[in-house]
mmCIF file of the N, C-alpha and C atoms, coordinates in Angstrom:
data_MODEL
# 
_entry.id   MODEL 
# 
loop_
_atom_site.group_PDB 
_atom_site.id 
_atom_site.type_symbol 
_atom_site.label_atom_id 
_atom_site.label_alt_id 
_atom_site.label_comp_id 
_atom_site.label_asym_id 
_atom_site.label_entity_id 
_atom_site.label_seq_id 
_atom_site.pdbx_PDB_ins_code 
_atom_site.Cartn_x 
_atom_site.Cartn_y 
_atom_site.Cartn_z 
_atom_site.occupancy 
_atom_site.B_iso_or_equiv 
_atom_site.pdbx_formal_charge 
_atom_site.auth_seq_id 
_atom_site.auth_comp_id 
_atom_site.auth_asym_id 
_atom_site.auth_atom_id 
_atom_site.pdbx_PDB_model_num 
ATOM 1   N N  . UNK A 1 1  ? 17.039 12.298  30.424  1.00 0.00 ? 1  UNK A N  1 
ATOM 2   C CA . UNK A 1 1  ? 15.812 11.639  30.002  1.00 0.00 ? 1  UNK A CA 1 
ATOM 3   C C  . UNK A 1 1  ? 15.245 12.359  28.775  1.00 0.00 ? 1  UNK A C  1 
ATOM 4   N N  . UNK A 1 2  ? 14.673 11.596  27.870  1.00 0.00 ? 2  UNK A N  1 
ATOM 5   C CA . UNK A 1 2  ? 14.125 12.165  26.635  1.00 0.00 ? 2  UNK A CA 1 
ATOM 6   C C  . UNK A 1 2  ? 12.887 13.001  26.936  1.00 0.00 ? 2  UNK A C  1 
ATOM 7   N N  . UNK A 1 3  ? 12.773 14.090  26.218  1.00 0.00 ? 3  UNK A N  1 
ATOM 8   C CA . UNK A 1 3  ? 11.615 14.968  26.361  1.00 0.00 ? 3  UNK A CA 1 
ATOM 9   C C  . UNK A 1 3  ? 10.434 14.349  25.626  1.00 0.00 ? 3  UNK A C  1 
ATOM 10  N N  . UNK A 1 4  ? 9.283  14.458  26.212  1.00 0.00 ? 4  UNK A N  1 
ATOM 11  C CA . UNK A 1 4  ? 8.066  13.939  25.587  1.00 0.00 ? 4  UNK A CA 1 
ATOM 12  C C  . UNK A 1 4  ? 7.653  14.824  24.430  1.00 0.00 ? 4  UNK A C  1 
ATOM 13  N N  . UNK A 1 5  ? 7.324  14.208  23.308  1.00 0.00 ? 5  UNK A N  1 
ATOM 14  C CA . UNK A 1 5  ? 6.909  14.964  22.134  1.00 0.00 ? 5  UNK A CA 1 
ATOM 15  C C  . UNK A 1 5  ? 5.423  15.277  22.209  1.00 0.00 ? 5  UNK A C  1 
ATOM 16  N N  . UNK A 1 6  ? 4.651  14.319  22.691  1.00 0.00 ? 6  UNK A N  1 
ATOM 17  C CA . UNK A 1 6  ? 3.201  14.486  22.753  1.00 0.00 ? 6  UNK A CA 1 
ATOM 18  C C  . UNK A 1 6  ? 2.683  13.907  24.062  1.00 0.00 ? 6  UNK A C  1 
ATOM 19  N N  . UNK A 1 7  ? 1.626  14.493  24.559  1.00 0.00 ? 7  UNK A N  1 
ATOM 20  C CA . UNK A 1 7  ? 1.001  13.948  25.763  1.00 0.00 ? 7  UNK A CA 1 
ATOM 21  C C  . UNK A 1 7  ? 0.041  12.808  25.421  1.00 0.00 ? 7  UNK A C  1 
ATOM 22  N N  . UNK A 1 8  ? -0.235 12.630  24.140  1.00 0.00 ? 8  UNK A N  1 
ATOM 23  C CA . UNK A 1 8  ? -1.124 11.552  23.714  1.00 0.00 ? 8  UNK A CA 1 
ATOM 24  C C  . UNK A 1 8  ? -0.404 10.219  23.888  1.00 0.00 ? 8  UNK A C  1 
ATOM 25  N N  . UNK A 1 9  ? -0.974 9.296   24.670  1.00 0.00 ? 9  UNK A N  1 
ATOM 26  C CA . UNK A 1 9  ? -0.303 8.018   24.911  1.00 0.00 ? 9  UNK A CA 1 
ATOM 27  C C  . UNK A 1 9  ? -0.180 7.149   23.656  1.00 0.00 ? 9  UNK A C  1 
ATOM 28  N N  . UNK A 1 10 ? -0.959 7.435   22.634  1.00 0.00 ? 10 UNK A N  1 
ATOM 29  C CA . UNK A 1 10 ? -0.907 6.652   21.392  1.00 0.00 ? 10 UNK A CA 1 
ATOM 30  C C  . UNK A 1 10 ? 0.132  7.171   20.406  1.00 0.00 ? 10 UNK A C  1 
ATOM 31  N N  . UNK A 1 11 ? 0.774  8.296   20.730  1.00 0.00 ? 11 UNK A N  1 
ATOM 32  C CA . UNK A 1 11 ? 1.674  8.950   19.783  1.00 0.00 ? 11 UNK A CA 1 
ATOM 33  C C  . UNK A 1 11 ? 2.774  8.012   19.290  1.00 0.00 ? 11 UNK A C  1 
ATOM 34  N N  . UNK A 1 12 ? 3.470  7.342   20.202  1.00 0.00 ? 12 UNK A N  1 
ATOM 35  C CA . UNK A 1 12 ? 4.575  6.472   19.797  1.00 0.00 ? 12 UNK A CA 1 
ATOM 36  C C  . UNK A 1 12 ? 4.091  5.302   18.944  1.00 0.00 ? 12 UNK A C  1 
ATOM 37  N N  . UNK A 1 13 ? 2.932  4.749   19.287  1.00 0.00 ? 13 UNK A N  1 
ATOM 38  C CA . UNK A 1 13 ? 2.379  3.654   18.478  1.00 0.00 ? 13 UNK A CA 1 
ATOM 39  C C  . UNK A 1 13 ? 2.039  4.133   17.075  1.00 0.00 ? 13 UNK A C  1 
ATOM 40  N N  . UNK A 1 14 ? 1.445  5.316   16.993  1.00 0.00 ? 14 UNK A N  1 
ATOM 41  C CA . UNK A 1 14 ? 1.095  5.885   15.687  1.00 0.00 ? 14 UNK A CA 1 
ATOM 42  C C  . UNK A 1 14 ? 2.363  6.138   14.878  1.00 0.00 ? 14 UNK A C  1 
ATOM 43  N N  . UNK A 1 15 ? 3.395  6.659   15.531  1.00 0.00 ? 15 UNK A N  1 
ATOM 44  C CA . UNK A 1 15 ? 4.661  6.930   14.851  1.00 0.00 ? 15 UNK A CA 1 
ATOM 45  C C  . UNK A 1 15 ? 5.290  5.635   14.340  1.00 0.00 ? 15 UNK A C  1 
ATOM 46  N N  . UNK A 1 16 ? 5.265  4.590   15.158  1.00 0.00 ? 16 UNK A N  1 
ATOM 47  C CA . UNK A 1 16 ? 5.797  3.289   14.724  1.00 0.00 ? 16 UNK A CA 1 
ATOM 48  C C  . UNK A 1 16 ? 5.009  2.750   13.536  1.00 0.00 ? 16 UNK A C  1 
ATOM 49  N N  . UNK A 1 17 ? 3.689  2.867   13.585  1.00 0.00 ? 17 UNK A N  1 
ATOM 50  C CA . UNK A 1 17 ? 2.852  2.402   12.471  1.00 0.00 ? 17 UNK A CA 1 
ATOM 51  C C  . UNK A 1 17 ? 3.141  3.190   11.202  1.00 0.00 ? 17 UNK A C  1 
ATOM 52  N N  . UNK A 1 18 ? 3.324  4.487   11.340  1.00 0.00 ? 18 UNK A N  1 
ATOM 53  C CA . UNK A 1 18 ? 3.644  5.327   10.189  1.00 0.00 ? 18 UNK A CA 1 
ATOM 54  C C  . UNK A 1 18 ? 4.972  4.900   9.577   1.00 0.00 ? 18 UNK A C  1 
ATOM 55  N N  . UNK A 1 19 ? 5.961  4.638   10.419  1.00 0.00 ? 19 UNK A N  1 
ATOM 56  C CA . UNK A 1 19 ? 7.262  4.193   9.919   1.00 0.00 ? 19 UNK A CA 1 
ATOM 57  C C  . UNK A 1 19 ? 7.123  2.860   9.188   1.00 0.00 ? 19 UNK A C  1 
ATOM 58  N N  . UNK A 1 20 ? 6.363  1.940   9.749   1.00 0.00 ? 20 UNK A N  1 
ATOM 59  C CA . UNK A 1 20 ? 6.166  0.637   9.111   1.00 0.00 ? 20 UNK A CA 1 
ATOM 60  C C  . UNK A 1 20 ? 5.436  0.793   7.780   1.00 0.00 ? 20 UNK A C  1 
ATOM 61  N N  . UNK A 1 21 ? 4.414  1.632   7.750   1.00 0.00 ? 21 UNK A N  1 
ATOM 62  C CA . UNK A 1 21 ? 3.670  1.868   6.511   1.00 0.00 ? 21 UNK A CA 1 
ATOM 63  C C  . UNK A 1 21 ? 4.565  2.501   5.459   1.00 0.00 ? 21 UNK A C  1 
ATOM 64  N N  . UNK A 1 22 ? 5.400  3.448   5.874   1.00 0.00 ? 22 UNK A N  1 
ATOM 65  C CA . UNK A 1 22 ? 6.309  4.110   4.938   1.00 0.00 ? 22 UNK A CA 1 
ATOM 66  C C  . UNK A 1 22 ? 7.287  3.106   4.364   1.00 0.00 ? 22 UNK A C  1 
ATOM 67  N N  . UNK A 1 23 ? 7.846  2.256   5.223   1.00 0.00 ? 23 UNK A N  1 
ATOM 68  C CA . UNK A 1 23 ? 8.760  1.225   4.740   1.00 0.00 ? 23 UNK A CA 1 
ATOM 69  C C  . UNK A 1 23 ? 8.053  0.292   3.771   1.00 0.00 ? 23 UNK A C  1 
ATOM 70  N N  . UNK A 1 24 ? 6.795  -0.028  4.056   1.00 0.00 ? 24 UNK A N  1 
ATOM 71  C CA . UNK A 1 24 ? 6.020  -0.872  3.152   1.00 0.00 ? 24 UNK A CA 1 
ATOM 72  C C  . UNK A 1 24 ? 5.831  -0.219  1.797   1.00 0.00 ? 24 UNK A C  1 
ATOM 73  N N  . UNK A 1 25 ? 5.540  1.077   1.806   1.00 0.00 ? 25 UNK A N  1 
ATOM 74  C CA . UNK A 1 25 ? 5.371  1.795   0.542   1.00 0.00 ? 25 UNK A CA 1 
ATOM 75  C C  . UNK A 1 25 ? 6.671  1.832   -0.243  1.00 0.00 ? 25 UNK A C  1 
ATOM 76  N N  . UNK A 1 26 ? 7.772  2.072   0.464   1.00 0.00 ? 26 UNK A N  1 
ATOM 77  C CA . UNK A 1 26 ? 9.068  2.108   -0.211  1.00 0.00 ? 26 UNK A CA 1 
ATOM 78  C C  . UNK A 1 26 ? 9.382  0.753   -0.823  1.00 0.00 ? 26 UNK A C  1 
ATOM 79  N N  . UNK A 1 27 ? 9.056  -0.316  -0.081  1.00 0.00 ? 27 UNK A N  1 
ATOM 80  C CA . UNK A 1 27 ? 9.309  -1.658  -0.588  1.00 0.00 ? 27 UNK A CA 1 
ATOM 81  C C  . UNK A 1 27 ? 8.447  -1.940  -1.812  1.00 0.00 ? 27 UNK A C  1 
ATOM 82  N N  . UNK A 1 28 ? 7.176  -1.532  -1.774  1.00 0.00 ? 28 UNK A N  1 
ATOM 83  C CA . UNK A 1 28 ? 6.292  -1.738  -2.930  1.00 0.00 ? 28 UNK A CA 1 
ATOM 84  C C  . UNK A 1 28 ? 6.785  -0.935  -4.125  1.00 0.00 ? 28 UNK A C  1 
ATOM 85  N N  . UNK A 1 29 ? 7.243  0.282   -3.880  1.00 0.00 ? 29 UNK A N  1 
ATOM 86  C CA . UNK A 1 29 ? 7.785  1.104   -4.960  1.00 0.00 ? 29 UNK A CA 1 
ATOM 87  C C  . UNK A 1 29 ? 9.009  0.468   -5.582  1.00 0.00 ? 29 UNK A C  1 
ATOM 88  N N  . UNK A 1 30 ? 9.865  -0.091  -4.734  1.00 0.00 ? 30 UNK A N  1 
ATOM 89  C CA . UNK A 1 30 ? 11.070 -0.770  -5.224  1.00 0.00 ? 30 UNK A CA 1 
ATOM 90  C C  . UNK A 1 30 ? 10.684 -1.963  -6.083  1.00 0.00 ? 30 UNK A C  1 
ATOM 91  N N  . UNK A 1 31 ? 9.686  -2.704  -5.641  1.00 0.00 ? 31 UNK A N  1 
ATOM 92  C CA . UNK A 1 31 ? 9.228  -3.867  -6.413  1.00 0.00 ? 31 UNK A CA 1 
ATOM 93  C C  . UNK A 1 31 ? 8.673  -3.435  -7.768  1.00 0.00 ? 31 UNK A C  1 
ATOM 94  N N  . UNK A 1 32 ? 7.944  -2.332  -7.790  1.00 0.00 ? 32 UNK A N  1 
ATOM 95  C CA . UNK A 1 32 ? 7.387  -1.829  -9.051  1.00 0.00 ? 32 UNK A CA 1 
ATOM 96  C C  . UNK A 1 32 ? 8.500  -1.401  -9.994  1.00 0.00 ? 32 UNK A C  1 
ATOM 97  N N  . UNK A 1 33 ? 9.523  -0.743  -9.459  1.00 0.00 ? 33 UNK A N  1 
ATOM 98  C CA . UNK A 1 33 ? 10.657 -0.325  -10.287 1.00 0.00 ? 33 UNK A CA 1 
ATOM 99  C C  . UNK A 1 33 ? 11.373 -1.549  -10.839 1.00 0.00 ? 33 UNK A C  1 
ATOM 100 N N  . UNK A 1 34 ? 11.615 -2.544  -9.993  1.00 0.00 ? 34 UNK A N  1 
ATOM 101 C CA . UNK A 1 34 ? 12.285 -3.766  -10.446 1.00 0.00 ? 34 UNK A CA 1 
ATOM 102 C C  . UNK A 1 34 ? 11.477 -4.457  -11.541 1.00 0.00 ? 34 UNK A C  1 
ATOM 103 N N  . UNK A 1 35 ? 10.162 -4.500  -11.370 1.00 0.00 ? 35 UNK A N  1 
ATOM 104 C CA . UNK A 1 35 ? 9.302  -5.133  -12.370 1.00 0.00 ? 35 UNK A CA 1 
ATOM 105 C C  . UNK A 1 35 ? 9.428  -4.417  -13.710 1.00 0.00 ? 35 UNK A C  1 
ATOM 106 N N  . UNK A 1 36 ? 9.396  -3.089  -13.690 1.00 0.00 ? 36 UNK A N  1 
ATOM 107 C CA . UNK A 1 36 ? 9.501  -2.332  -14.936 1.00 0.00 ? 36 UNK A CA 1 
ATOM 108 C C  . UNK A 1 36 ? 10.880 -2.460  -15.561 1.00 0.00 ? 36 UNK A C  1 
ATOM 109 N N  . UNK A 1 37 ? 11.920 -2.513  -14.744 1.00 0.00 ? 37 UNK A N  1 
ATOM 110 C CA . UNK A 1 37 ? 13.266 -2.723  -15.284 1.00 0.00 ? 37 UNK A CA 1 
ATOM 111 C C  . UNK A 1 37 ? 13.347 -4.094  -15.942 1.00 0.00 ? 37 UNK A C  1 
ATOM 112 N N  . UNK A 1 38 ? 12.781 -5.099  -15.300 1.00 0.00 ? 38 UNK A N  1 
ATOM 113 C CA . UNK A 1 38 ? 12.777 -6.443  -15.888 1.00 0.00 ? 38 UNK A CA 1 
ATOM 114 C C  . UNK A 1 38 ? 12.010 -6.474  -17.205 1.00 0.00 ? 38 UNK A C  1 
ATOM 115 N N  . UNK A 1 39 ? 10.916 -5.744  -17.274 1.00 0.00 ? 39 UNK A N  1 
ATOM 116 C CA . UNK A 1 39 ? 10.140 -5.686  -18.524 1.00 0.00 ? 39 UNK A CA 1 
ATOM 117 C C  . UNK A 1 39 ? 10.950 -5.017  -19.633 1.00 0.00 ? 39 UNK A C  1 
ATOM 118 N N  . UNK A 1 40 ? 11.633 -3.929  -19.290 1.00 0.00 ? 40 UNK A N  1 
ATOM 119 C CA . UNK A 1 40 ? 12.486 -3.261  -20.276 1.00 0.00 ? 40 UNK A CA 1 
ATOM 120 C C  . UNK A 1 40 ? 13.602 -4.192  -20.733 1.00 0.00 ? 40 UNK A C  1 
ATOM 121 N N  . UNK A 1 41 ? 14.192 -4.908  -19.800 1.00 0.00 ? 41 UNK A N  1 
ATOM 122 C CA . UNK A 1 41 ? 15.262 -5.845  -20.131 1.00 0.00 ? 41 UNK A CA 1 
ATOM 123 C C  . UNK A 1 41 ? 14.756 -6.913  -21.098 1.00 0.00 ? 41 UNK A C  1 
ATOM 124 N N  . UNK A 1 42 ? 13.561 -7.429  -20.858 1.00 0.00 ? 42 UNK A N  1 
ATOM 125 C CA . UNK A 1 42 ? 12.986 -8.438  -21.748 1.00 0.00 ? 42 UNK A CA 1 
ATOM 126 C C  . UNK A 1 42 ? 12.770 -7.879  -23.148 1.00 0.00 ? 42 UNK A C  1 
ATOM 127 N N  . UNK A 1 43 ? 12.289 -6.659  -23.232 1.00 0.00 ? 43 UNK A N  1 
ATOM 128 C CA . UNK A 1 43 ? 12.087 -6.027  -24.545 1.00 0.00 ? 43 UNK A CA 1 
ATOM 129 C C  . UNK A 1 43 ? 13.413 -5.892  -25.282 1.00 0.00 ? 43 UNK A C  1 
ATOM 130 N N  . UNK A 1 44 ? 14.432 -5.417  -24.582 1.00 0.00 ? 44 UNK A N  1 
ATOM 131 C CA . UNK A 1 44 ? 15.740 -5.253  -25.212 1.00 0.00 ? 44 UNK A CA 1 
ATOM 132 C C  . UNK A 1 44 ? 16.334 -6.602  -25.601 1.00 0.00 ? 44 UNK A C  1 
ATOM 133 N N  . UNK A 1 45 ? 16.145 -7.600  -24.754 1.00 0.00 ? 45 UNK A N  1 
ATOM 134 C CA . UNK A 1 45 ? 16.654 -8.936  -25.052 1.00 0.00 ? 45 UNK A CA 1 
ATOM 135 C C  . UNK A 1 45 ? 15.989 -9.485  -26.317 1.00 0.00 ? 45 UNK A C  1 
ATOM 136 N N  . UNK A 1 46 ? 14.695 -9.268  -26.461 1.00 0.00 ? 46 UNK A N  1 
ATOM 137 C CA . UNK A 1 46 ? 13.984 -9.714  -27.664 1.00 0.00 ? 46 UNK A CA 1 
ATOM 138 C C  . UNK A 1 46 ? 14.503 -8.984  -28.891 1.00 0.00 ? 46 UNK A C  1 
ATOM 139 N N  . UNK A 1 47 ? 14.787 -7.685  -28.749 1.00 0.00 ? 47 UNK A N  1 
ATOM 140 C CA . UNK A 1 47 ? 15.350 -6.920  -29.866 1.00 0.00 ? 47 UNK A CA 1 
ATOM 141 C C  . UNK A 1 47 ? 16.699 -7.495  -30.281 1.00 0.00 ? 47 UNK A C  1 
ATOM 142 N N  . UNK A 1 48 ? 17.537 -7.791  -29.294 1.00 0.00 ? 48 UNK A N  1 
ATOM 143 C CA . UNK A 1 48 ? 18.863 -8.339  -29.581 1.00 0.00 ? 48 UNK A CA 1 
ATOM 144 C C  . UNK A 1 48 ? 18.742 -9.688  -30.278 1.00 0.00 ? 48 UNK A C  1 
ATOM 145 N N  . UNK A 1 49 ? 17.848 -10.524 -29.791 1.00 0.00 ? 49 UNK A N  1 
ATOM 146 C CA . UNK A 1 49 ? 17.687 -11.862 -30.365 1.00 0.00 ? 49 UNK A CA 1 
ATOM 147 C C  . UNK A 1 49 ? 17.106 -11.821 -31.774 1.00 0.00 ? 49 UNK A C  1 
ATOM 148 N N  . UNK A 1 50 ? 16.391 -10.756 -32.104 1.00 0.00 ? 50 UNK A N  1 
ATOM 149 C CA . UNK A 1 50 ? 15.775 -10.679 -33.432 1.00 0.00 ? 50 UNK A CA 1 
ATOM 150 C C  . UNK A 1 50 ? 16.775 -10.271 -34.509 1.00 0.00 ? 50 UNK A C  1 
ATOM 151 N N  . UNK A 1 51 ? 17.962 -9.796  -34.104 1.00 0.00 ? 51 UNK A N  1 
ATOM 152 C CA . UNK A 1 51 ? 18.974 -9.395  -35.091 1.00 0.00 ? 51 UNK A CA 1 
ATOM 153 C C  . UNK A 1 51 ? 19.805 -10.559 -35.530 1.00 0.00 ? 51 UNK A C  1 
# 
């Protein structure tokens, strides 16, 4: 049987919420990176088209 980490009955719920929040932050960060990559791509595409 698994050993209890905390005697607080809310511990597992808090841990699950933290994991969900972390995944949400990672997803938002990924979206921000994709947006900036797309912006860079558009700038480069405009440069190419101007030649």
